[in-house]
Each structure stands twice: as C-alpha cells, then as structure tokens.
C-alpha positions as CSV (number, residue, x, y, z in Angstrom):
1,M,20.4,13.0,24.0
2,P,17.1,13.9,22.4
3,R,14.2,11.6,22.7
4,K,13.8,9.2,19.9
5,P,10.4,9.5,18.0
6,T,7.6,7.0,18.8
7,I,6.2,5.3,15.8
8,A,2.6,4.0,15.7
9,V,2.0,1.4,13.1
10,L,-1.5,0.5,11.9
11,G,-1.7,-3.2,11.3
12,G,0.2,-6.1,13.0
13,G,0.7,-8.5,10.3
14,Q,3.9,-10.0,8.8
15,L,4.9,-6.7,7.1
16,G,4.9,-5.0,10.5
17,R,6.8,-7.9,12.1
18,M,9.6,-7.6,9.6
19,F,9.7,-3.9,10.0
20,I,10.1,-4.3,13.8
21,E,12.7,-6.9,13.5
22,N,14.8,-4.4,11.6
23,A,13.9,-1.5,13.9
24,L,14.9,-3.5,17.0
25,R,18.6,-2.9,15.8
26,Y,18.1,0.8,16.5
27,G,16.1,0.7,19.8
28,V,13.2,2.5,18.4
29,T,9.8,2.7,20.2
30,I,7.1,1.1,18.0
31,N,3.5,0.6,19.0
32,V,1.1,-1.4,16.9
33,L,-2.7,-1.5,16.5
34,D,-4.4,-4.6,15.0
35,P,-7.8,-6.2,15.4
36,D,-6.1,-9.5,16.4
37,A,-4.6,-9.5,19.8
38,N,-2.3,-12.4,18.6
39,A,-1.1,-10.7,15.5
40,P,2.4,-11.4,14.3
41,C,3.7,-8.1,15.7
42,A,2.1,-8.6,19.1
43,R,5.2,-10.1,20.8
44,L,7.8,-7.7,19.2
45,A,6.1,-4.3,19.4
46,T,6.9,-1.9,22.4
47,R,3.2,-1.9,22.8
48,S,0.5,-3.8,21.1
49,N,-3.2,-2.7,21.2
50,Q,-6.2,-4.6,19.9
51,G,-8.7,-2.3,17.9
52,D,-10.5,-1.6,14.7
53,L,-8.2,0.0,12.1
54,Q,-11.2,1.6,10.4
55,D,-12.6,3.3,13.5
56,V,-11.6,6.9,13.6
57,A,-11.7,7.4,17.3
58,T,-9.7,4.2,18.0
59,V,-7.0,5.1,15.6
60,V,-6.7,8.6,16.8
61,A,-6.6,7.6,20.5
62,F,-4.0,4.8,19.7
63,A,-1.7,7.3,18.0
64,A,-2.1,10.1,20.5
65,D,1.4,9.9,21.9
66,A,3.2,9.0,18.6
67,D,5.4,11.3,16.6
68,V,5.1,9.2,13.4
69,V,2.2,7.2,12.1
70,G,2.6,4.4,9.5
71,I,0.7,1.6,8.0
72,E,1.5,-2.0,7.0
73,I,-1.9,-2.6,5.3
74,E,-4.0,-0.2,3.2
75,H,-7.4,-0.9,4.8
76,V,-7.2,1.7,7.5
77,S,-9.2,4.9,8.3
78,V,-7.8,7.7,6.1
79,D,-10.0,10.2,8.0
80,A,-8.1,9.2,11.2
81,L,-4.8,9.6,9.4
82,E,-5.8,13.1,8.1
83,R,-6.8,14.1,11.7
84,L,-3.5,12.9,13.0
85,Q,-1.6,14.8,10.3
86,Q,-3.5,17.9,11.2
87,Q,-2.2,17.4,14.8
88,G,1.3,17.8,13.4
89,K,2.3,14.2,13.3
90,T,4.4,12.8,10.5
91,V,2.1,10.4,8.5
92,I,3.5,8.0,5.9
93,P,1.9,7.4,3.4
94,D,0.3,10.8,2.9
95,P,-3.4,10.4,3.6
96,G,-4.2,11.8,0.2
97,V,-2.0,9.2,-1.5
98,L,-3.6,6.4,0.5
99,R,-7.1,7.6,-0.3
100,T,-6.3,7.4,-4.0
101,I,-4.6,4.0,-3.8
102,Q,-7.4,2.5,-1.6
103,D,-9.8,2.9,-4.5
104,K,-8.6,1.1,-7.6
105,G,-10.8,3.4,-9.8
106,L,-9.2,6.5,-8.4
107,Q,-5.8,4.9,-8.8
108,K,-6.5,4.1,-12.5
109,D,-7.7,7.7,-13.1
110,F,-4.6,8.9,-11.4
111,Y,-2.4,7.2,-13.9
112,L,-4.3,8.6,-16.9
113,E,-4.2,12.2,-15.4
114,H,-0.4,11.9,-15.0
115,G,0.4,10.2,-18.4
116,I,1.4,7.0,-16.9
117,P,0.7,4.0,-19.2
118,T,-1.8,1.5,-17.9
119,A,-4.2,-1.1,-19.4
120,R,-7.4,0.1,-20.8
121,F,-10.3,0.2,-18.3
122,A,-13.8,1.4,-17.5
123,L,-15.3,2.3,-14.2
124,I,-18.7,0.5,-13.7
125,D,-21.2,0.4,-10.9
126,G,-22.1,-3.2,-11.3
127,P,-22.2,-6.2,-13.5
128,E,-25.1,-5.0,-15.5
129,R,-22.8,-2.3,-17.0
130,I,-20.3,-4.8,-18.4
131,A,-22.3,-5.0,-21.7
132,D,-21.6,-1.3,-22.2
133,H,-17.9,-2.0,-22.4
134,A,-17.9,-5.4,-24.3
135,D,-15.0,-4.1,-26.3
136,L,-12.7,-4.6,-23.3
137,L,-13.4,-8.3,-23.0
138,P,-11.8,-10.6,-22.2
139,A,-11.0,-8.6,-19.1
140,F,-10.5,-8.7,-15.3
141,L,-13.2,-7.3,-13.0
142,K,-11.7,-5.7,-9.9
143,A,-13.6,-4.4,-6.9
144,R,-12.7,-0.8,-6.4
145,T,-12.1,-1.2,-2.7
146,G,-11.4,-4.0,-0.2
147,G,-9.5,-6.4,-2.4
148,Y,-6.3,-8.0,-1.0
149,D,-4.0,-10.8,-1.9
150,G,-6.0,-11.8,-5.0
151,R,-9.4,-11.4,-3.4
152,G,-11.8,-9.0,-5.2
153,V,-10.7,-10.0,-8.7
154,M,-12.3,-12.3,-11.3
155,S,-12.0,-13.1,-15.0
156,I,-14.7,-11.9,-17.4
157,N,-14.0,-13.9,-20.6
158,S,-17.3,-13.2,-22.3
159,M,-20.7,-11.8,-21.5
160,A,-21.8,-15.2,-20.2
161,D,-19.4,-14.6,-17.2
162,A,-21.0,-11.3,-16.4
163,R,-24.0,-13.2,-14.9
164,N,-21.9,-14.4,-12.1
165,A,-19.9,-11.3,-11.5
166,F,-19.8,-9.8,-8.1
167,S,-21.7,-6.5,-7.6
168,G,-20.7,-3.1,-6.5
169,P,-18.4,-0.4,-8.0
170,C,-15.7,-2.1,-10.0
171,V,-12.8,-1.6,-12.5
172,L,-13.3,-3.5,-15.7
173,E,-9.8,-3.9,-17.1
174,E,-8.7,-5.2,-20.5
175,R,-6.7,-8.4,-20.2
176,I,-3.2,-7.8,-21.6
177,D,-1.1,-10.4,-23.2
178,I,2.0,-10.3,-21.1
179,T,5.5,-11.7,-21.0
180,L,6.3,-11.0,-17.4
181,E,4.9,-9.3,-14.3
182,L,7.5,-7.1,-12.7
183,A,7.7,-5.0,-9.5
184,V,10.0,-2.0,-8.7
185,L,10.3,-0.5,-5.2
186,V,10.9,3.3,-5.0
187,V,11.8,5.1,-1.8
188,R,10.9,8.9,-1.8
189,S,12.2,11.1,1.0
190,A,10.6,14.2,2.4
191,T,13.1,16.3,0.4
192,G,12.1,14.5,-2.9
193,T,15.2,12.4,-3.2
194,Q,14.3,9.0,-4.7
195,I,16.1,5.7,-4.6
196,T,14.9,2.8,-6.8
197,Y,15.5,-0.9,-6.3
198,D,16.3,-3.3,-9.3
199,P,13.1,-4.7,-10.9
200,V,12.0,-8.1,-9.8
201,E,10.0,-10.6,-11.9
202,M,7.0,-12.2,-10.1
203,V,5.6,-15.6,-10.8
204,F,2.0,-16.0,-9.7
205,D,0.1,-19.1,-8.5
206,P,-2.8,-19.2,-11.0
207,K,-5.2,-20.9,-8.4
208,L,-4.5,-18.5,-5.5
209,N,-3.8,-15.3,-7.6
210,L,-0.9,-14.3,-5.3
211,V,2.9,-14.4,-5.8
212,D,4.3,-17.9,-5.7
213,H,7.9,-16.7,-6.1
214,L,10.1,-13.9,-7.4
215,R,13.5,-13.4,-8.8
216,A,15.9,-10.4,-8.6
217,P,17.0,-8.9,-10.7
218,A,14.4,-9.6,-13.4
219,R,15.7,-11.5,-16.3
220,I,15.3,-8.7,-18.8
221,P,17.7,-6.6,-20.9
222,G,19.5,-3.8,-19.1
223,P,17.8,-1.0,-21.2
224,L,14.3,-2.5,-20.4
225,A,15.2,-2.7,-16.7
226,Q,16.2,1.0,-16.7
227,K,12.8,1.8,-18.4
228,A,11.0,-0.1,-15.7
229,R,13.0,1.9,-12.9
230,D,12.2,5.1,-14.7
231,L,8.5,4.3,-15.0
232,A,8.2,3.3,-11.3
233,G,10.1,6.6,-10.4
234,R,7.6,8.6,-12.4
235,V,4.8,7.0,-10.3
236,A,6.4,8.0,-7.0
237,Q,7.1,11.4,-8.3
238,A,3.5,11.9,-9.5
239,F,2.2,11.0,-6.0
240,G,4.8,13.6,-4.7
241,A,4.9,12.6,-1.1
242,P,7.5,10.7,1.0
243,G,7.0,7.0,1.2
244,L,7.7,3.5,0.0
245,Y,6.0,2.7,-3.3
246,A,5.8,-0.8,-4.6
247,V,4.9,-0.3,-8.3
248,E,3.6,-3.5,-10.1
249,L,4.2,-3.5,-13.9
250,F,3.1,-5.6,-16.8
251,L,5.7,-6.3,-19.6
252,T,3.5,-6.9,-22.7
253,T,4.3,-9.3,-25.5
254,S,5.0,-6.2,-27.6
255,G,7.6,-5.0,-25.2
256,E,5.5,-2.2,-23.6
257,L,5.6,-1.5,-19.8
258,L,2.2,-0.8,-18.2
259,V,1.6,0.1,-14.5
260,N,-0.8,-2.4,-13.0
261,E,-1.1,-1.0,-9.5
262,T,0.9,0.6,-6.7
263,A,1.1,-0.2,-2.9
264,P,2.2,2.6,-0.6
265,R,4.0,0.4,1.8
266,A,6.4,-2.5,2.3
267,H,5.5,-5.3,-0.1
268,N,5.8,-8.9,-0.8
269,S,7.9,-8.1,-3.9
270,G,10.6,-6.5,-1.6
271,H,11.1,-9.3,1.0
272,H,14.4,-10.4,-0.7
273,T,15.9,-7.1,0.1
274,I,16.4,-8.1,3.8
275,E,19.2,-10.4,2.8
276,A,20.0,-9.2,-0.8
277,C,20.5,-5.5,-0.2
278,A,22.5,-3.4,2.3
279,S,19.3,-1.5,3.2
280,S,16.0,-3.5,3.0
281,Q,12.7,-2.1,2.2
282,F,12.0,-2.3,6.1
283,D,15.2,-0.3,6.8
284,Q,14.2,2.3,4.2
285,L,10.9,2.7,5.8
286,L,12.4,3.3,9.2
287,R,14.8,5.8,7.7
288,L,11.8,7.6,6.2
289,Y,9.9,7.7,9.6
290,M,13.0,8.9,11.4
291,G,14.2,11.4,8.9
292,W,17.4,9.6,8.4
293,P,19.4,9.5,5.1
294,L,18.1,6.8,2.7
295,G,20.1,3.5,2.5
296,D,21.9,1.6,-0.2
297,A,19.4,-0.2,-2.5
298,T,22.1,-2.0,-4.6
299,L,21.4,-5.6,-5.2
300,R,24.2,-7.9,-4.1
301,G,24.1,-10.7,-6.6
302,R,21.1,-12.8,-7.5
303,A,18.2,-13.4,-5.2
304,A,14.9,-15.3,-5.0
305,M,12.0,-15.4,-2.7
306,V,9.5,-18.2,-2.3
307,N,6.3,-17.7,-0.4
308,L,5.2,-20.3,2.0
309,V,1.5,-20.5,2.0
310,G,-0.8,-22.7,4.0
311,T,-2.1,-26.1,2.5
312,H,-4.6,-28.7,3.6
313,G,-7.0,-26.5,5.4
314,S,-7.0,-24.6,8.7
315,G,-5.4,-25.2,12.0
316,T,-2.4,-24.6,14.1
317,P,0.6,-24.3,11.7
318,D,3.1,-27.1,11.4
319,V,6.1,-26.3,9.2
320,R,7.5,-29.3,7.2
321,G,10.6,-29.7,5.3
322,L,12.8,-26.9,6.7
323,E,15.8,-29.3,6.9
324,D,15.6,-29.8,3.1
325,V,15.8,-26.1,2.5
326,L,18.4,-25.0,5.1
327,H,21.1,-27.2,3.9
328,L,21.2,-25.2,0.7
329,P,23.8,-22.4,0.7
330,G,22.4,-18.9,0.9
331,T,19.0,-19.8,2.2
332,F,17.0,-17.8,4.8
333,V,13.7,-18.9,6.3
334,H,11.3,-16.3,7.7
335,M,8.2,-17.6,9.5
336,Y,5.6,-14.9,10.4
337,G,4.4,-16.2,13.7
338,K,0.7,-16.4,12.7
339,Q,-1.2,-18.6,15.1
340,Q,-3.6,-20.2,12.5
341,T,-2.9,-21.5,9.0
342,R,-5.3,-21.9,6.3
343,T,-5.1,-22.8,2.6
344,G,-3.6,-19.9,0.6
345,R,-2.6,-17.8,3.6
346,K,0.9,-16.5,3.6
347,M,2.7,-18.1,6.5
348,G,6.3,-17.2,5.8
349,H,8.9,-17.1,3.0
350,V,12.3,-18.4,2.0
351,T,14.9,-16.1,0.5
352,V,17.8,-17.4,-1.5
353,V,21.0,-15.4,-2.4
354,A,23.3,-17.0,-5.0
355,D,25.8,-16.4,-7.6
356,T,24.1,-18.2,-10.5
357,D,20.6,-18.7,-11.9
358,A,21.1,-22.4,-11.6
359,A,21.5,-22.2,-7.8
360,L,18.4,-20.1,-7.7
361,D,16.5,-22.6,-9.8
362,Q,17.6,-25.4,-7.5
363,A,16.6,-23.6,-4.3
364,I,13.2,-22.6,-5.7
365,A,12.4,-26.1,-6.8
366,V,13.5,-27.7,-3.5
367,T,11.5,-25.2,-1.4
368,K,8.4,-25.7,-3.6
369,V,8.6,-29.4,-3.3
370,H,9.7,-30.0,0.3
371,C,8.7,-26.9,2.4
372,K,5.1,-26.9,3.4
373,V,2.9,-25.3,6.2
374,V,0.0,-27.6,7.1
375,P,-2.4,-27.8,10.0
376,G,-1.0,-29.8,13.0
377,E,-2.2,-33.3,13.5
378,A,-4.6,-32.2,16.2
379,E,-6.4,-30.3,13.5
380,G,-6.7,-33.2,11.1
381,V,-3.4,-33.5,9.0
382,K,-3.6,-36.6,7.0
383,K,-1.3,-39.4,8.1
384,A,-0.3,-42.3,5.9
385,G,-3.3,-44.3,4.9
386,E,-5.8,-41.8,6.4
387,V,-8.5,-39.7,4.7
388,I,-9.3,-36.2,5.9
389,G,-13.1,-35.5,6.3
390,D,-16.2,-36.3,8.1
391,K,-17.0,-39.4,5.8
392,M,-14.7,-42.0,4.2
C-alpha cells in the first residue's frame, strides 16, 4: 500500500482543529506549526511545532518532510511557500494567490482587472490622502495588510474622522447601502473542476465587526442565489489555482452583487457544512490536498451557525448555558479548545440543522441569550451582588 502523503499546516487555530477532526477519520498524517504551543490543534495533530509563521527558515524547515503544505490563516510567509513549491511540494493555496489576497489593495485591483464587480475604492498611503478622495465618503478605511476578524477597519464618515485614522497603506472603500452580506464557498480542484456551496447570509455584530450568526441557505430568490454562486465561481476561476475560496459578497439595496473580499482557506461562513452537508469545507480541503475526488456540497435542509465569543474580559474559559442549547433538536456544539478567553474572541460555535425557519429562529435566539463563554471565577467572573474591578 503506498504511503499516504504528509500534510503540513501553517497555523494551529480552530480552523486547523476542525480540519484535523475531519482528517482523523482517514488516518492522515498532519503536522502543525503555530506560535502558541497550546494552540487548539496541539493535542490533535500528529506533530505540533511551535514557531514563527512569518519566518522563512522556520517554515521551510518545518515542512521539509511534508508532501503537501496548507494554511489555516493568511498571515504566513509567502516567500517560504514559494520555496516549498519550488521543492516540488503541493502548496494550497498557490503562493501567488495568497500574495494577492494578503494585500487588500492588490486584491481590489485584481477584481478590477478581471471585471469582477466590487465597491469603488482608492489606494492611499496614509490618512492625509483621504482628502484627495472625498467623493468616496462616507467610507471604510481598511489596512492593506494584517487585518483579521474586524481589526484594521474603521469608518470614515467625514473629513473630521480622517484626523483619527490609522496610518500606513490603506484601501479607502466607498460605503455601500446593502440589504444583506452573503458568502459563497467555492472548491476548485487541480483539474479546474469547481463545486459551489449554497450562499449563506451573514449577520454581523456591529460592535465587534465579526459574524454574529449565519443562515443557510440565504433567504434570497433562487435566481439571485444562482447569480451569487456564478459570481463566486468567477472569482475562483480568475485566481485559476486549486483551493478553497470563501467569497464574501454585498447585496446592495438596488439588487446588485459586489465582491467584498475573498479568503483562500476554510472560513467562518462554512462551519455549518460540518453537519449540514455530506462533505464539509474541511473534508473538501482534505480532498484537495490528497488529490481525491471532490465531495457533495448539497445543503441538506436549513442550517444556522452562531458564533460563541468571549465576554466579560480575559481568563480561563468557562462555558455557560450548554444545557439550554443542547436540548433543542438538531443542535451541535463545537468548542475550539482555546486556553484563554477574552472579550470578542471566537471560542466556539453552535450549529443548528432544522426543517423550518421558525426552528432556526428559536435556536439562534436561545443560543444568543443563554450560551456564553466567560472567564472562570478565579479570573474574576462577577457573582451575584459583586462588582468586577479594582475599585467599588
């Protein structure tokens, strides 16, 4: 029997953990590199190494015995991936694709070059250049590199806001009046075959600027859903390399679909696929790495996913209210195994599969009200009648 390929994954967070949970069914060797020795993947990986994902020598040495190299976070050394690809290893996503996506400015230019609709924007070197593009206001200012989970983004409503804008190369993007934010996952094989999941609608937490919950399929007309699938497919086709592409879309109030951004990896908008589809986004990714046939992405009924984020500060995580959620039919809890919680940090999620929108509504509401991740009492969780803080 031929030796199964060894897969090296850069990043040991929850995306890697869910990928490994699926891969364990196949007995595949998966090694993980992460700066945190206690990252969520550490206990599940065949081998877990601690190291800097941006250091070329560290990444190349880590993946020396691997056949396939993948990522679970974009902030890794592209130079190292290029070197590993030159050594003959399969690298997904392609380093060229990742280099484009890592830079929001290059990504926006890519959409223009390929005729992919996106919001109007300008590339600027710093806040002092906002005045040159006042016609775009109100707008969002996005750092070209380094942003993640809502960080590196701020609103610029008027020139007065420009005085407090962060510095450095940015994208100034016109704010669009939208009806919904959608996401579509596209899987592209090495032969160019593409499989597209049903669009999902995402509801964002306005304070944390990350996904609060999502519903699948999106509650939009069938022809519009097909347009969303087609547009996401065009994005993956334009990149032209094998991979998993999570394409985020705006549905404007005028009914237009615009591409917001693309992630070349497993994505928060696809977590529901673990229970709601025969082949989840993580299963598809493994199939890509192994060169296996792509799986069935058909959605089996309705589904919802609610993110569980930390509240009430930092400390050892304590999950409250699971009993209130688990008694509901079709609910599945995923905790990510993170050793520390903090306000706004993704600590897990709850997926619901149901036959009706009413059942989804109920499960979403119950989860949001009852299920919380808070710091344990040793780290200062408020008990009845107590006030957290140094002073009363």
